[in-house]
N, C-alpha and C positions, 0 to 999 in steps of 0.2 A: 637358310638365307632367304630373305623376302625378295621375290623376283622384281626387277625394276619395271616401272611402267613405261609406256611409249613416250611419255612426256619428260622423263628424266633426262638431263643433259648428258651427252656422251663425254668420255674422257679421252684425251690424246696421250698415248704413251709410245715409247720406242722399244721395239723388240728386234734385236740383231740389225739395228740401223734403219729399220722400216718404221715410219710413223703410222700408227694404227689407232682405230677407235675402239675403246673398251667401254663396256656397260658399267654403270655404277655398282660398286661392290663385287664386280666380276673378278675371279681369280686370274692371275697371270696365265695359268695353265689353260683355263677355259678360253681366255682371249686368244692365246696363241693357237689353240685348236680351231677356233672359228676362222682364223685367218690362214689356216693351212701350214702353220709352223709346228714342227714336231718337237716335243719335249718328252723324254722317257718318263714313264710313271708305272707304278705297280699296284700300290694299295688303293689308289683312286679308281672308282667306277662310276662314271657320270650318270648312267641311266638308272642307278638306284640312289643318286644324290649322296654318294659316299666319298668323302675326301678327308680322311683322318690325319693325314700327314705323318703316318708312322714309318713308311719305308724310306723317305727322304731321297728317293732316286731322282726326283724332279728338281734337284738343286740347280739354281741359276744365280748369276751375279746381278745385283740390283743397285743402281745408283740413283740417288734422289735428285730432284730438280735443281737444288741449289749447289750440288756437287761439293758441298762443304766437307763431306766425309768420304772416305774410301768406299768403293762398292762393297756391299755386304752379300754374303751367301744366304739364300732363302729358298724354302720349299715352294715351288710355283703353285702347287695345288691349294695351299692355304694362305697365300699372300695376295691380298686384294690389289688391284691396279689403282694407282694414284696419279693425279695429273703430273705430267712432266717426267714420269719415271722412265729410266733407261734400263732395259733388261738385255743381258747377254746370255744366250742359252748355250753357246758352244766355245766360250773362252777356255783357255787351258785350265784355269782355276776351276771353272764350272765342271769341265769334263773330268778333272781329277777328283772332284767332290762326288760326282755321280758314280765314278768307278769305285771309290772307297766305300760308298754306301752299299753297293752291290756285293763287294768283297766281304764286308762285315756281315751282310745278310746271309751269305753262304758259309760263314764260319762254322755254324752248327747245323748245316743243311745236308741231308743225305744226297751225295753227289753221284750216286749210281744211276745217272740219267738214262743210260741205254736200256735199263730194265723197268723204267717208270712208264706207266700208261700214258703219261703226257709227253713222252719223248717226241720232239719235233712239233709239238702243239702246246708249248709251255711259255707263259708270259715271262717267267723268270729267265729262261734260256734266251728269250728275245732281248731283254734288257742287258743281260750279260754280254751278248754279242754286240749290242749297240754301244756300250761303254768301252768295248775293247778289252774285256777282262780275259787274260790268258793263263793266269795262275792265281792261287789264293794263299797269301801269307799267313792267314789266321785259321785255316781249316783245322778243326779238332774232331776227328772221326769218332772218338770215344764219346764225346758229348753229343754229337749228332745221333749216333746209334742208341744213346741212352734215353732219347725222347720217346714219349708214349706212342705206342701203336695199338689202337683199340679195334679188335676184330670180334667183339662180342655180339654184334648185330648180324643176323642172317642176310641183311640187305646192304649195309654200308661198312666201309673201313675208314677209320680216322688215323692217318699216319702223320703224327706231329713232327717226325724227322724231316718232312718236306714242307712244313708250314712256314710261311714268311710273316706271320702275325699281321696280316693286312686288315683283319677283322671284317672283311666283306661278308663272311659266313654269319657272323654275329649280327651284322646289320640286316641282312635279308631275313634271318630267322626271327629277329626281334621286331623290326619295323615293318617288314613286308608280310611275313606270315604270322606274326604275333604269337609264335610258339615259345620263343625265348628259352630255348633249351641250352644255348651256348653262352659261355661267359669267359672273360679273360681271367686266367689264374696265374699265380706266382708273381714274382717281381724280378727286375734285373735280367740276368741271363736265363733265369728260369721262367720268364714270362711265356705263357702258352695259351692256346684256346682249349678250354675244357668244357665240361658239362656241369650244370647247376648241381649243388649238393654233393659233388664229387662222384656222381654216379657214372656207370659205364654207358656206352651207347645203347645197349639193349635195355637197360633199366631206366633210362632217362625219359623225359617228356617228349623227346624227339619223335616225330611221326613218320620219318623216312620219306618225306615228300621229295627230297633231293634237290631243292632249290639252292641249297648251300653248295652243292656240287657244281651247279651251273655257273656260279660266280667265283669259285675258287680259281686262282691264277696258276696253280701248280697241281701236283698229284697228291696233295695232302688229303683231299676228300674224294672219294669215289665209291662206286658200287663194288660189292664182293664179286670178283671175277670168277666165272664158271665156264669159261670157254673150253678148258681142258676136259671137264666132265662131259661136255657136249661131244667132244671128239671121242671120248671113251665109248659113249653110247653109239655114235655113228659107226665106229669100227668094230663093234661087237655083233657078230652074225646072229646071235640069239635074241637080239633086241630089235623090236619094231619101233622106229622113231617116228613120232607124230609131231610135226611142227605147226604152230599157229602164229600169226602175227596180227597185231592190232591195227585198227583203222588209221591211226595217226602215223604209224611207221612208214606206210607207203608214200606219204607226202612229206616226211621229215627226214628221209634217209638219203635221197639222191644226191644232195649237195656234197656229201662226203666223197662222191666219185665224179664230181664235176658237172652234175646236172643243175639247171637253174633251180633256185629255191622254190619249193612247193610242187615240184614235178611229181606226178604220180608214177612211181616205179614199181607198182604191184607186179607186173609181168616179169621184170628183171629179178625181183626178190624170189619169186617162185622158181625161176630158172636157176638162180644161185643156190637155193636150197636143194634142188635136185642134183646140181653139180657136186654139192657137199656129200650127197648120198642119203638124203632124207627119204624115208620110205613113203610117208604120207604127208602132204602139205594141205593144211586147212586154213580157214580164215576166221579170225576172232569175230568178224562182222556177222557171221552166221549165228554165233552164240549171242551177239548183241540183239539180234532179232528174237532169239529165245527169251532173253531177259525181258524184253518189252512185253512179250506175251504173258510172262509171269507177273511182272511188276504192274502192268495195267490191270490185270485181274485182281491182284492184291489191293491196289489202290481203290478200285471200285467197291470191293468188299468193305474196306475200311470206311469209305465215305458212307456206305449204307448203314454201317454201325455207328456213324457219327464220331469216328476216331480220326482226328486231324491235328496237325498236319502229318503227312508222310514224307520222310526224307528218302532220296535215292541212296543206293548202297553200292554203286558200281566202283567207286574210287577208294582203294585201300588206304591211302593216306588220310582221307576224310574219316574212314572207320577208325583208324588209329587216333585221330584227333578227337573224335567223339568219345572213345573209350578212355582216353587219357585226360581230357579236359572237360568234357560234358557228359559224364556217365548218366546223369539224370535224364538226358534226352534219348538214350538208347531205345526205349520202347517205341519211339516215333520213327525209327529207321525201318525201311523195307527189309524183309528177311531174305529177299532174293539175292543170290550170289552174284558176283561180278561176271561179266562175259568170259574172262580168262578161266575162272573156276567152273563155270557151266560147261564150257567146251571140254575142259579136262575130264569132268565126271562123265559126260556123254561119250567122249572118246574112249573111255575105259569100261563102258557098259553097253550102250546101244551100238557103237561102231564095231567092236569085235563080234558082237552077235550077228550083225549083218554081213561082215566080211569073213567070218569063220576064223578069227584070230584068237589065240589064247590071251586073255586080258593081262595075264601075269607078264607077258613079253613086252607089253606096250610101255613106252616112256614118252610122256608129253613134255615138249620143250616150247616155251613161249618166248616170243620176241616182242618186247614192250618198250614204250617210250617212258618208262616209269621205274623208279628204284623201289617204291613201296610194293610192287608186285612180287619182288623177291621175298619180302617179309610176309606178304599175304599167303603165299603157297605153303609156308611153314605153320600156319595157324592150326592148332589142334582140332578145331571144328571141321577143317576142310580135308578130310580123308575118308576113304571108302570104308565099308563095313569090315573088309579084310585087312584094314590097317594101311593100305597103299595110299600114297599121296595122290590127290586128284591131278596136280601138276608137279612134275618132277624137277624141272629146272626152268629158270627164267634168265634170259639175256636181255640187257638193256639194248637200245639202239646202238650205243657206243660199242658195247661188247660184240654185237653182231658185225659191225664194221671191222673190228679187230680180227674176228674169226675169218671173215672173207679174205682179208689181206694176208693172214697167216697161210691160207690155202691157195694164195695166188689168184684170187678171183676179183675181177673188175666188172662192175655192172655195165659199163659202157661197151664191153666186149661180149655181152650175153644177149642172145635172141630172146625177147620176152616170151614167157610161157603163160599158160592159163591153169586155173584150178580144174581138176577132172574127177575129184571124188564125188560119186553120185549120191552121197548121203549127208555130207556136212561141209560143203564148200560154197554153196550159193548164198548170196546176201542181197538184201534190199537197200535202197537208198537210205532208208531210215537207219539201218545198221551202220552205214558208212559215216553218218554225221555224229555218231557217238563220240568221235574223237575231238569235238570242239565244244566249248561251253554253250549250253542251250540245246545241244543235239539230242541228249537223252530225253529232255522234256518234249521236244518237238516230235520225236519218234513215238513217245508214249501217247501224246495227244492224237496223233493219226490213228492209232489202234483203238484207244478208248472211244473215239467218236464212232468207229465202225461197230464196236461191241454194243454201244448204247443205242445207236440209230439204225443199225443194219445196212448202212450204206457208207460210201467213202466220203471223207471230208472234201468239200467242193474245191477248196484251194489247198493243195497239198502242202505248200510251203507256208508255215505259220510265222510270218515276218515279225510280229511283236516279240517273238522269243529269240530273235537273232541279234540283239544288241551286243555290245562288248563292254558295257560298264561292269565294274566289279560286282555290283549287286543291282539287280533289276527285277521288276515285277510286271505281271500282266494278268488280265482276266480273259479266259478262253471259254467261249460258249460251246459246250459239249452237247447240250440238248437233253431230251428225254427226261428221265427222273433225276438226272444229275444236275442239269442246268449249267450255271456258270462255275467254272473251276478257277479258283484264285491260286496263281502259281508264283514262285520266286526262284531265281537262279543266282547262285553266287559262285565265283571262281577266284581262287586265291584264299588263303586262310584268314587274312585280315578282314575282308568283307564277310567271310563265313562266321567269324567270331561275332561281328556286329549283329548278324542275323540271329545267331544262337542266343545272344543276350536279349534280343527283342522277344524271342520265343519264350525264354525263361520268365521275362517280365510280364508276359501276357499282352504285349502291345502289338504283336504281329498277327494278322488274320490271313492264313494261307491254308490251302488244301494239300498242295504238292510242292515240294522244294527239291531242286536239283543242286547238288554240291559237287564241285571239282576243286581239289586242293591246290592244283597248280594254276597260276594265272594264265588264262587262255584255254585251259583244259589240257587234254592229253597232247595236243599239238605243240605245247611248250612244256611238256612234262619233264621231270627231273632226270629221266634216263635218256633224254635226247642228246644230239650232238651239241658240243659246247662251242661258243663263239668267243674269240679273244676280245678282251676289252669291251664286252657287251653282255647284257643279261638276256633280255627278250627282244628279238627283232624280226622274227620270221612267222609268228603265230598267225597273222592275218592272211598271209599268202598261202600258208598251209590250209587254213580254214576255208579260203575261197575254193581251193582244189577239192576239198571234201564236199562242199556244196555242189560243185560241178559234177562230181561222181554221182551224187544223189540225183541231180537233174537228168543225167544221161542213162540212169538205170531204168530198165523197163518195168521193174517192180520197185515201188517206192514206199510200201508199207510192210512192216514186219509180218503181219498176219497173212500177206499174200506171197511170202517166200515158199515155193513149192516144197523145198526140203524140210522146212520147219513144219509145214502142214503134214508131211509124211512122218516126221518124228512124233508128233502128237497122235496121229492116227494109228501108227504101228507100235508105239512104245510108251508114251507118256499119257495117253488117253485124252487129256484136256488140260488147259492151264489151271494150276492150283489143285490138281488132282492129288490123291494121296501119294502116288508114285513121284509125281513132279515135286511135291513138297519134300519128300524124303531125299531126292537127289539134288534139287536146285535151290534149296533154301537153307539158311544157317541161323546162328544166333550170335549175340555179342555179350561181352563181359566188362564189368567195371575194372579198369586198369589204372585208375587215377593214383597219383602219388601224393601222399600226405606231406604238408609243409613241415620241414625239419628245422627251419631257421626261426629263431625268436625275433621279435621286433628289434631288439638290441643288435642282433647279428646283421639284420638288414640295414639298420642305421649305420653301423660300423662300416659295412661294405660301401654304402653311398658316400660317407665322409672320407673314407680312405681313397676312393676313386677320384675325389675332387680336391684332395689336398695337394698343394704345390710345395715341393721340397726345394 
């Protein structure tokens, strides 16, 4: 819909007896929402501009200006306001229509709500309560349990027995992330959300960014839950549990326990992990500093060899996207592993050597704002020479919240604690800002400048890198033999695809490119807490807190982290050394999927979807 201009005349309509101003072509639902009138809805999600009218929960009675005909029932999300229109949102007829729609929606829906991960935080439960549904005349358990449950992915589960066919996931995957892995399948009662070409989740073009999980109103989409396996490790006396948590977790977790959005709850998380029984608590920020040491050295070497551009490699969903959709660009990716994996490998080599622990007893558990990290830890490239995984388990932020609640822990009741491991827990401000778009680039610039010039960058904060546009560029003066470095940053896979196409076409001129698959970066990653009826709303507050952590840190450059300096002095020798390359670098593979549809198949699909019967 084309947004109205400020000069367009307003429309007067009546909603529940109130005369209100509506914008031209504004839907009844949008107008009511602006004026504080609640109409139940489910499929509609305003902040991704998605209103397909599929659920029909927003049914209202509408009378025309001339009153010549009886009021009609209409879906408020797709019915535009018209002059003189009279809308009744809570007449008996409207309420009965809303209740019927929810009842029909639940006819083939798995109603074991008590065991669902969305129990108490489910939009479908909310609308069922609102319309006053107490029983279901149409429920068919056999049909509900016959719907597809896809557990093929190590990262995600697609449970179609809980899907309400709202198509939000399709919209965000197709329009937002441009991955287009999801598609409507079947017809009539068999209509469902599936994957292109009939593939499984693991085989498909899905990159496990998890943005579909954030918009799903029910428990149909979610991460593969591993909380029980974590408890198994914690309660096994033979296992040494090593926990790490990402920079974005500390600023995106507190609201689950009543803290203001963006509050830094690092100390409470450490205390909670110790209450759980964790043996060693480390910070992924430490490993982010290590990544900067490796990536900066790698980039400077590539620039000296006139190999450009270099893409960052910290985001596993971006790696999946490149391998699935742009395998020709793989040689341009940095070979440096992500902070999660770097910490995992160091925790199973350097740490046990220093602490006198048998490496075979160590299990590394990550807490991440990311679904793709679960997929990353299973990559065949990311295991030690003895066959052990570098990282054993990954919990999303949501899973970590469930784990704490299972153990009766509330962050508000815990006295904040601090990291105390003398080998792998200190971090710089540069490591902290890894969690937001532009943070990896800024951290790398700080260290590259020191390597090239032998002195610190005069202004630590590189403000040209701190915008929030989906795709932005800058020229940074590094000096020395390097001179000006042309950089680009993209967050969200829509802007990323645009940039990749420009690289392919030879119309982009960059030296260094940072990619984060999730809009906003890790602070709005697919493993973060979900918000009802909202997609992205907290990224900027979380980002501001990360910048505040950076400013308050006495060490703001990765190369000045004393524990990182000790790691290289005592174990790795120097960045990009043979040992560092063996432990901290990886490789990528072409995992693209060949087109299996003919032009006729595609045309038939298009014409079928637009045919009105």
